[in-house]
VORO-598360 format. One record per residue (C-alpha): x, y, z; residue in three letters. Coordinates in pm, 1 decimal, decimal comma. Layout:
         X         Y         Z  code
         X         Y         Z   ALA
...
***
This chain:
         X         Y         Z  code
     239,9    1161,5    1428,8   MET
     -29,9     907,3    1403,1   LYS
       8,9     625,7    1172,7   LYS
    -250,4     502,2     915,9   VAL
    -216,0     151,6     710,5   SER
    -447,5      48,0     396,6   PHE
    -564,1    -263,1     262,2   TYR
    -754,3    -269,7     -79,5   THR
    -987,2    -566,3    -226,1   LEU
   -1160,0    -559,7    -561,1   GLY
   -1104,4    -321,9    -856,4   CYS
    -837,9     -68,8   -1027,7   LYS
   -1095,9     208,5    -890,2   VAL
   -1061,6      83,5    -547,8   ASN
    -650,0     103,2    -581,4   GLN
    -699,9     467,2    -716,9   TYR
    -917,8     566,1    -403,2   GLU
    -687,7     356,0    -174,8   THR
    -437,2     601,9    -290,9   ASN
    -604,2     928,2    -301,9   ALA
    -730,5     844,7      70,6   MET
    -336,5     808,4     161,3   ALA
    -237,4    1119,6      25,1   GLN
    -548,3    1290,4     221,6   LYS
    -400,4    1132,2     536,2   PHE
     -23,8    1253,1     431,6   LYS
    -131,0    1594,0     345,3   GLU
    -309,2    1617,5     726,6   ALA
      13,3    1445,8     874,8   GLY
     -22,3    1140,2     903,4   TYR
     230,4     865,5     843,6   GLU
     160,0     596,3     575,6   ILE
     262,9     249,5     696,9   VAL
     227,0    -115,5     567,6   GLU
     -93,2    -288,6     662,2   VAL
     117,7    -583,8     842,2   ASN
     343,3    -347,9    1048,6   ASP
     124,5    -387,4    1358,5   ASP
     204,3     -32,2    1472,3   VAL
     -92,3     149,7    1270,7   SER
    -320,7     368,8    1474,9   ASP
    -588,4     320,1    1215,6   ILE
    -662,7      75,8     940,4   CYS
    -864,1     176,9     633,1   VAL
    -996,9    -151,9     436,5   ILE
   -1078,2     -37,1      78,3   ASN
   -1376,6    -344,8      69,9   THR
   -1530,3    -503,8    -233,8   CYS
   -1873,2    -660,1    -281,2   THR
   -1873,0    -804,2    -669,4   VAL
   -1881,3   -1164,9    -554,1   THR
   -1938,6   -1382,5    -239,2   ASN
   -1596,1   -1455,8    -195,1   MET
   -1526,5   -1067,9    -197,0   SER
   -1758,6   -1007,7      99,1   ASP
   -1582,0   -1314,7     282,0   ARG
   -1226,8   -1142,2     215,6   LYS
   -1362,3    -837,2     338,8   SER
   -1541,0    -937,0     642,2   ARG
   -1184,6   -1141,4     743,1   GLN
    -960,7    -841,7     675,4   MET
   -1189,9    -625,1     871,3   LEU
   -1144,8    -893,3    1173,7   ARG
    -805,4    -982,5    1158,6   ARG
    -657,0    -600,2    1203,9   GLU
    -814,6    -591,6    1551,6   LYS
    -627,6    -945,1    1646,1   GLU
    -305,8    -811,0    1526,9   ASN
    -343,7    -502,3    1685,4   ASN
    -644,3    -444,6    1947,4   LYS
    -600,2     -72,8    1996,2   ASN
    -598,9      15,9    1620,3   VAL
    -907,9     211,0    1482,1   ILE
   -1067,4     -24,7    1204,1   VAL
   -1223,8     157,2     931,4   VAL
   -1454,6      13,8     667,2   ALA
   -1517,2     184,1     340,3   VAL
   -1614,8     104,2      17,8   GLY
   -1879,3    -118,0    -190,8   CYS
   -1938,5    -368,6      82,8   TYR
   -1983,9    -105,2     331,0   ALA
   -2174,3      70,8     121,3   GLN
   -2415,3    -210,1      52,8   VAL
   -2390,1    -417,9     402,0   ALA
   -2369,8    -122,2     643,7   LYS
   -2625,5    -289,0     912,7   ASN
   -2433,9    -649,7     898,2   GLU
   -2051,6    -462,7     916,5   LEU
   -2252,2    -280,2    1227,4   ASN
   -2269,8    -578,6    1407,8   LYS
   -1919,4    -665,3    1371,5   ILE
   -1737,9    -555,3    1683,9   PRO
   -1369,8    -525,0    1592,0   GLU
   -1497,6    -260,0    1321,6   ILE
   -1519,4     103,1    1445,0   ASP
   -1619,7     312,1    1200,7   LEU
   -1841,0     264,0     845,2   VAL
   -1807,4     493,0     546,1   LEU
   -1956,5     428,8     231,5   GLY
   -1815,4     545,9    -140,5   ASN
   -1911,7     890,3    -122,4   ASN
   -1742,8     937,0     205,8   GLU
   -1372,0     858,8     101,8   LYS
   -1328,7    1182,2     -37,5   VAL
   -1373,1    1335,3     334,9   ASN
   -1204,4    1047,7     496,6   ILE
   -1003,6    1219,1     727,9   VAL
   -1280,8    1406,1     862,8   LYS
   -1501,7    1125,3     970,4   TYR
   -1196,0     944,9    1131,7   VAL
   -1103,6    1249,2    1316,6   GLU
   -1477,1    1291,1    1420,2   ASP
   -1494,4     946,4    1559,6   TYR
   -1174,3     985,6    1751,5   ILE
   -1258,0    1289,4    1907,8   ASN
   -1625,8    1197,3    1980,5   GLU
   -1610,7     857,8    1980,7   ASN
   -1981,6     825,8    1803,7   GLU
   -2150,0     826,0    1475,5   ASN
   -1954,5     520,3    1370,6   ASN
   -2195,9     492,1    1036,0   ILE
   -2151,3     756,8     760,8   GLU
   -2344,1     622,3     424,9   ILE
   -2465,1     848,4     173,4   GLU
   -2751,5     694,9     -92,2   ASP
   -2508,2     680,4    -349,8   VAL
   -2835,8     645,8    -616,0   MET
   -2908,9     992,1    -533,8   GLN
   -2543,9    1154,2    -596,0   SER
   -2542,2    1317,5    -936,2   ARG
   -2163,0    1458,0    -913,9   LEU
   -1853,7    1325,7    -911,0   PHE
   -1669,7    1330,6    -618,0   SER
   -1313,0    1459,2    -698,0   ASP
   -1026,0    1391,9    -501,5   PHE
    -789,4    1623,9    -679,2   GLY
    -423,4    1570,5    -833,5   ASP
    -314,8    1217,9    -703,1   ILE
      42,9    1182,9    -648,4   THR
      65,0     826,4    -495,2   PHE
     122,2     583,2    -801,7   THR
     347,1     328,8    -872,6   GLU
     672,9     408,7   -1030,0   LYS
     613,9     336,6   -1402,0   THR
     203,2     336,2   -1406,8   ARG
     -88,4     568,2   -1256,8   ALA
    -425,2     473,7   -1238,0   VAL
    -667,2     763,6   -1339,0   VAL
   -1028,7     732,0   -1229,3   LYS
   -1258,0     934,7   -1475,8   ILE
   -1625,9     837,1   -1380,1   GLN
   -1816,6     641,7   -1136,6   ASP
   -2122,2     473,6   -1116,3   GLY
   -2313,0     269,9   -1370,7   CYS
   -2671,9     258,0   -1529,5   ASP
   -2667,1     -51,6   -1689,8   ARG
   -2819,3    -268,9   -1405,4   PHE
   -2720,4    -621,0   -1532,9   CYS
   -2929,5    -891,5   -1366,6   SER
   -2653,3   -1013,2   -1174,3   TYR
   -2463,4    -726,8   -1066,1   CYS
   -2482,9    -532,8    -726,4   ILE
   -2249,4    -240,7    -813,0   ILE
   -2494,6      -8,5    -927,3   PRO
   -2611,6     -14,8    -603,3   TYR
   -2287,4      29,0    -445,6   ALA
   -2174,9     304,6    -679,9   ARG
   -2506,8     465,6    -806,1   GLY
   -2553,4     645,9   -1131,7   ARG
   -2328,5     744,8   -1380,8   VAL
   -2117,2    1053,1   -1283,2   ARG
   -1841,9    1162,3   -1535,0   SER
   -1547,1    1333,9   -1411,7   ARG
   -1441,6    1719,0   -1542,7   MET
   -1217,7    1662,2   -1850,1   PRO
    -996,2    1949,6   -1713,6   GLU
    -935,0    1802,5   -1394,2   ASN
    -834,5    1461,8   -1580,6   ILE
    -625,6    1641,9   -1808,6   ILE
    -476,8    1843,5   -1494,5   GLU
    -384,7    1530,5   -1320,7   GLU
    -225,8    1324,7   -1609,6   ILE
     -22,4    1598,3   -1688,8   SER
      96,0    1623,1   -1309,0   HIS
     190,8    1261,8   -1329,8   VAL
     352,5    1298,3   -1628,0   ALA
     581,4    1553,7   -1487,2   LYS
     633,6    1285,5   -1192,3   GLU
     787,1    1073,5   -1468,1   GLY
     520,8     828,4   -1512,7   ILE
     487,0     685,7   -1855,0   LYS
     205,0     481,4   -1868,6   GLU
    -168,9     605,5   -1742,9   VAL
    -443,4     362,2   -1694,5   VAL
    -793,3     521,2   -1730,9   ILE
   -1031,5     337,4   -1501,5   THR
   -1350,1     389,8   -1348,7   GLY
   -1677,0     170,9   -1277,8   ILE
   -1792,0     194,2   -1656,8   HIS
   -1572,3     400,2   -1866,1   ILE
   -1743,7     348,5   -2188,5   ALA
   -2053,0     547,4   -2034,3   SER
   -1819,2     845,3   -1960,5   TYR
   -1955,7    1212,5   -2077,1   GLY
   -2325,5    1023,5   -2056,6   LYS
   -2428,1    1306,2   -1801,1   ASP
   -2276,2    1574,7   -1976,7   PHE
   -2471,6    1841,3   -2185,2   LYS
   -2246,4    1871,6   -2457,4   ASN
   -2208,8    1556,4   -2600,3   ASN
   -1830,1    1523,1   -2501,0   TYR
   -1728,0    1138,6   -2504,3   LYS
   -1455,1     900,5   -2393,6   LEU
   -1303,8     932,5   -2730,7   ILE
   -1276,4    1334,3   -2702,2   ASP
   -1115,2    1295,7   -2355,1   LEU
    -848,3    1000,9   -2506,0   LEU
    -754,8    1263,5   -2796,3   GLU
    -674,8    1530,7   -2515,7   GLU
    -513,7    1304,9   -2315,1   VAL
    -268,6    1157,0   -2608,3   ASN
    -132,0    1523,5   -2638,4   LYS
       7,1    1556,7   -2280,2   ILE
     398,2    1533,2   -2319,5   ASP
     560,6    1259,5   -2131,8   GLY
     310,6    1000,3   -2111,9   ILE
     415,6     710,7   -2354,5   LYS
     105,9     456,0   -2321,5   ARG
    -271,3     547,4   -2259,4   ILE
    -407,5     196,8   -2154,5   ARG
    -787,7     141,4   -2102,0   LEU
   -1008,2     -34,3   -1829,3   GLY
   -1267,5    -259,7   -1897,7   SER
   -1506,2    -160,7   -2197,7   LEU
   -1823,3    -207,4   -2288,5   GLU
   -1849,2    -405,9   -2600,0   PRO
   -2153,6    -176,7   -2744,6   THR
   -1884,5     121,9   -2724,9   LEU
   -1687,8     -64,4   -3019,4   ILE
   -1809,4     127,2   -3321,9   THR
   -1606,2     168,6   -3666,9   GLU
   -1647,8     564,1   -3569,7   GLU
   -1485,8     492,0   -3243,5   PHE
   -1218,5     237,2   -3311,0   VAL
   -1120,4     478,1   -3629,0   ASN
   -1052,0     789,9   -3434,8   ARG
    -871,5     591,6   -3155,0   LEU
    -639,7     378,9   -3377,0   SER
    -533,8     743,2   -3471,3   LYS
    -371,0     789,1   -3090,3   LEU
     -16,0     679,8   -3117,6   ASP
     -42,0     648,1   -2744,6   LYS
    -332,7     389,6   -2719,9   VAL
    -203,1      71,9   -2624,9   CYS
    -336,5    -213,0   -2821,9   ASP
    -483,5    -416,4   -2551,3   HIS
    -832,3    -401,2   -2516,6   PHE
   -1049,5    -585,6   -2216,4   HIS
   -1397,9    -624,4   -2330,5   LEU
   -1634,3    -782,7   -2073,0   SER
   -1823,5   -1026,2   -2273,1   LEU
   -1984,5   -1270,2   -1955,2   GLN
   -2145,8   -1536,4   -2169,4   SER
   -2097,1   -1681,4   -2544,6   GLY
   -2464,7   -1758,3   -2561,0   CYS
   -2726,8   -1539,1   -2668,8   ASN
   -3027,3   -1700,1   -2429,6   GLN
   -2743,9   -1681,7   -2107,7   THR
   -2676,1   -1291,1   -2224,9   LEU
   -3012,3   -1212,4   -2262,8   GLU
   -3108,7   -1332,8   -1888,8   ARG
   -2808,9   -1146,3   -1778,2   MET
   -2963,8    -819,5   -1943,6   ASN
   -2637,9    -780,7   -2128,2   ARG
   -2736,0    -542,4   -2427,9   LYS
   -2569,8    -729,6   -2724,7   TYR
   -2579,5   -1032,1   -2896,1   SER
   -2287,6   -1269,9   -2964,4   VAL
   -2277,0   -1184,0   -3316,9   GLU
   -2261,3    -824,2   -3272,3   GLU
   -1941,3    -893,4   -3034,4   PHE
   -1784,4   -1075,2   -3269,6   GLU
   -1818,9    -804,2   -3533,0   LYS
   -1698,2    -555,1   -3257,0   GLU
   -1367,4    -754,5   -3215,1   VAL
   -1329,5    -799,2   -3572,2   GLU
   -1321,4    -411,3   -3599,6   LEU
   -1060,2    -390,3   -3313,0   LEU
    -826,1    -649,9   -3508,4   ARG
    -880,1    -476,1   -3835,5   LYS
    -755,4    -169,1   -3689,5   TYR
    -521,2    -308,2   -3464,9   TYR
    -321,4    -604,7   -3608,6   PRO
    -147,3    -765,0   -3317,9   ASN
    -415,7    -663,5   -3041,1   VAL
    -447,8    -881,9   -2736,0   ALA
    -841,3    -911,5   -2633,9   LEU
    -883,6   -1000,6   -2266,5   THR
   -1252,3   -1057,4   -2125,6   THR
   -1475,7   -1155,2   -1824,7   ASP
   -1688,6   -1467,6   -1823,7   ILE
   -1976,2   -1590,7   -1565,5   ILE
   -1986,5   -1982,0   -1565,6   VAL
   -2311,2   -2102,8   -1400,9   GLY
   -2569,9   -1840,9   -1435,2   PHE
   -2876,6   -1958,3   -1311,5   PRO
   -3062,4   -2164,0   -1578,0   ASP
   -2719,9   -2220,0   -1778,6   GLU
   -2790,2   -2583,8   -1938,4   THR
   -2502,5   -2794,2   -2049,6   GLU
   -2589,6   -2688,9   -2408,9   GLU
   -2589,5   -2297,7   -2304,8   GLU
   -2219,8   -2389,7   -2204,1   PHE
   -2106,1   -2579,6   -2487,2   THR
   -2203,6   -2245,1   -2672,3   GLN
   -1971,0   -2034,7   -2465,8   THR
   -1678,1   -2228,6   -2500,1   TYR
   -1697,2   -2300,6   -2853,6   GLU
   -1755,4   -1904,9   -2890,8   PHE
   -1434,1   -1845,7   -2673,3   LEU
   -1237,0   -2110,9   -2849,0   ASN
   -1370,8   -1903,5   -3184,2   LYS
   -1286,9   -1560,4   -3091,4   ILE
    -933,9   -1646,9   -2968,0   ASP
    -884,9   -1409,3   -2663,1   PHE
    -529,7   -1344,4   -2527,5   TYR
    -681,0   -1404,3   -2168,6   LYS
   -1015,2   -1500,1   -1989,7   MET
   -1081,8   -1390,8   -1635,5   HIS
   -1344,9   -1666,2   -1503,1   ILE
   -1568,8   -1639,8   -1257,5   PHE
   -1806,0   -1915,3   -1084,4   LYS
   -2151,7   -1695,1   -1064,3   TYR
   -2233,8   -1575,4    -726,6   SER
   -2590,3   -1439,0    -632,7   PRO
   -2597,4   -1110,6    -476,2   ARG
   -2859,0    -968,8    -258,0   LYS
   -3108,1    -733,5    -418,3   GLY
   -3029,3    -823,7    -765,9   THR
   -3259,1   -1010,7   -1036,8   LYS
   -3050,4   -1328,7   -1075,5   ALA
   -3055,8   -1414,3    -715,7   ALA
   -3408,6   -1499,8    -719,4   ILE
   -3394,6   -1675,2   -1070,7   MET
   -3502,9   -2029,2   -1063,1   LYS
   -3240,7   -2326,6   -1131,3   ASN
   -2973,1   -2211,5    -995,0   GLN
   -2657,1   -2409,2   -1074,6   ILE
   -2495,7   -2663,6    -819,3   PRO
   -2138,2   -2544,6    -716,8   GLY
   -1957,1   -2871,6    -845,4   ASN
   -2103,8   -2773,1   -1177,8   ILE
   -2005,4   -2402,4   -1174,3   LYS
   -1643,9   -2548,5   -1047,6   GLU
   -1608,0   -2817,8   -1394,8   GLU
   -1734,7   -2530,5   -1569,7   ARG
   -1493,6   -2293,5   -1454,6   SER
   -1201,3   -2527,6   -1469,4   ARG
   -1234,6   -2617,7   -1839,9   LYS
   -1284,5   -2238,1   -1922,3   LEU
    -950,1   -2161,7   -1724,0   ILE
    -801,9   -2453,0   -1936,6   GLU
    -888,5   -2281,0   -2275,9   LEU
    -773,2   -1957,7   -2156,7   SER
    -397,4   -2078,1   -2044,6   ASP
    -394,2   -2249,0   -2396,5   LYS
    -472,3   -1946,9   -2566,4   LYS
    -244,8   -1760,9   -2392,7   GLN
      72,4   -1961,7   -2447,9   LYS
     -33,2   -1995,8   -2790,6   GLU
     -49,7   -1619,0   -2827,7   HIS
     296,6   -1550,4   -2613,1   ASN
     481,6   -1814,0   -2858,3   GLU
     385,0   -1626,9   -3216,0   LYS
     653,0   -1362,8   -3042,5   TYR
     931,0   -1561,4   -2998,3   ILE
    1214,3   -1445,1   -3236,1   GLY
    1077,5   -1105,7   -3243,7   LYS
    1140,3    -777,9   -3075,4   ASN
     872,0    -623,8   -2874,7   LEU
     908,9    -298,0   -2692,6   GLU
     881,9    -347,1   -2280,5   VAL
     793,5    -107,3   -2003,7   LEU
     995,3    -270,3   -1720,7   PHE
     826,7    -219,5   -1374,5   GLU
    1008,7    -391,3   -1118,2   GLU
    1297,4    -627,0   -1040,1   LYS
    1196,3   -1038,1    -972,3   GLU
    1525,7   -1215,0    -857,1   GLY
    1767,3   -1217,9   -1163,7   GLU
    1487,4   -1060,1   -1385,2   TYR
    1347,1    -732,1   -1473,4   TYR
     973,1    -757,9   -1555,6   LYS
     751,2    -546,6   -1742,7   GLY
     471,0    -546,7   -2002,8   HIS
     434,1    -485,8   -2400,8   THR
     199,6    -248,7   -2525,6   THR
     -60,7    -542,4   -2552,2   ASN
      -5,7    -638,3   -2194,2   TYR
     228,7    -961,4   -2227,6   ILE
     457,6   -1001,3   -1960,2   VAL
     814,6    -985,9   -2033,1   VAL
    1113,5   -1093,7   -1817,9   LYS
    1493,3   -1032,9   -1896,3   LYS
    1767,1   -1123,1   -1657,3   LYS
    2022,1    -829,3   -1675,1   THR
    2216,1    -587,4   -1393,0   ASP
    2099,8    -315,1   -1565,0   GLU
    1854,2     -77,4   -1409,4   GLN
    1573,0     -83,7   -1598,5   LEU
    1266,2      33,9   -1373,9   GLU
    1025,4     293,3   -1564,3   ASN
    1257,3     219,6   -1868,6   VAL
    1094,4     141,3   -2229,5   ILE
    1323,3    -101,9   -2421,0   LYS
    1327,0    -326,4   -2697,9   SER
    1394,4    -686,9   -2616,5   VAL
    1446,7    -966,9   -2824,3   HIS
    1209,6   -1260,2   -2722,2   ILE
    1373,5   -1606,2   -2689,5   ILE
    1126,4   -1834,3   -2503,3   ASP
     803,5   -1840,2   -2354,2   GLU
     751,4   -2005,2   -1954,9   ASN
     506,0   -2011,0   -1747,6   ASN
     257,0   -1775,4   -1954,3   LEU
     555,7   -1500,9   -1967,3   GLU
     790,8   -1421,7   -2222,1   LEU
    1194,9   -1464,5   -2167,3   ILE
    1345,9   -1154,2   -2342,6   GLY
    1751,1   -1099,8   -2392,5   GLU
***
């Protein structure tokens, strides 16, 4: 029996697709092994290209596998493979390069390569794709949480972002297939489902019947066995009174929302080709807090975008402080070849990016600690996921990490926990 290992870089969509590819190999009679076991016949690296760092990590992993196991067949798949096939073809340690649309048929491509030892690059033009590539029901999941992909692609074309060129235009998965998959994982005992995609706010945009994300969520909410529905990153423009009103009536939807802001300065947002202002964003935040009193809001921020002045950065800092996010994911701007921002004038030096990043990370940690401390002395519902030393660790509905010292078996158990302390941005319960 041939053995195959996987290594995943990047987002939850990639994680989902890795699980799907693993299942395809398992169904074909392969054994799935850990990537560091040095015994695999085939190693699949699911790459990411969202930043220069992602590219570098992808190349490092692709080269490393051959060093550890000279006989392994190294397969590069995913976003970096999609946009940099010529570059990857020059790396001798890589045997096979596949794009994003080829993932669904990866076993065929690998076996063709083994049998024929040719055609080592298979990349379809994703910009021409109009249909969602459906893997079917995925059984390879975490024990407590299942990530379910509902759409692919993005039509927004933000000036800094390479992803539309790596993923193509918006393609939505048929709702009946999503419901079938989630019903399947519910029967497996999974309690939480994470709805993910490249741009889930656009779900249904390519349908002709006006079926939207909120319509899908209303159906998912009815599935027996699922206790929590968690949403992936949302476009701020999705947050309307009608959407939040309907959403708030769904008792399984978690009160944690990730709204991708990117900048707290209107001038910067305009250069980024974002479709909203900070004033609009603030109103959307107020809407969410109106319907979800204990909501945890998280976001992404890019520092050092071309032509970002000290004044613009200060505006961003002050806006972030005002909005009072639970947590902020900070990224230093990374030029992506082929995007409009990459050729903009006034690129910001690395040392300035580093300093601005440090300030926002400090602000994020401060806000997270302040939010956490509000819950000391209160009881919170926690879905426990894994053992960590003497503690069991899990998340609340609003995605706060809670640890409890116990001898109980709590994996995949939802339990009320009394919070007694905060430590290292995590809550301690009893």
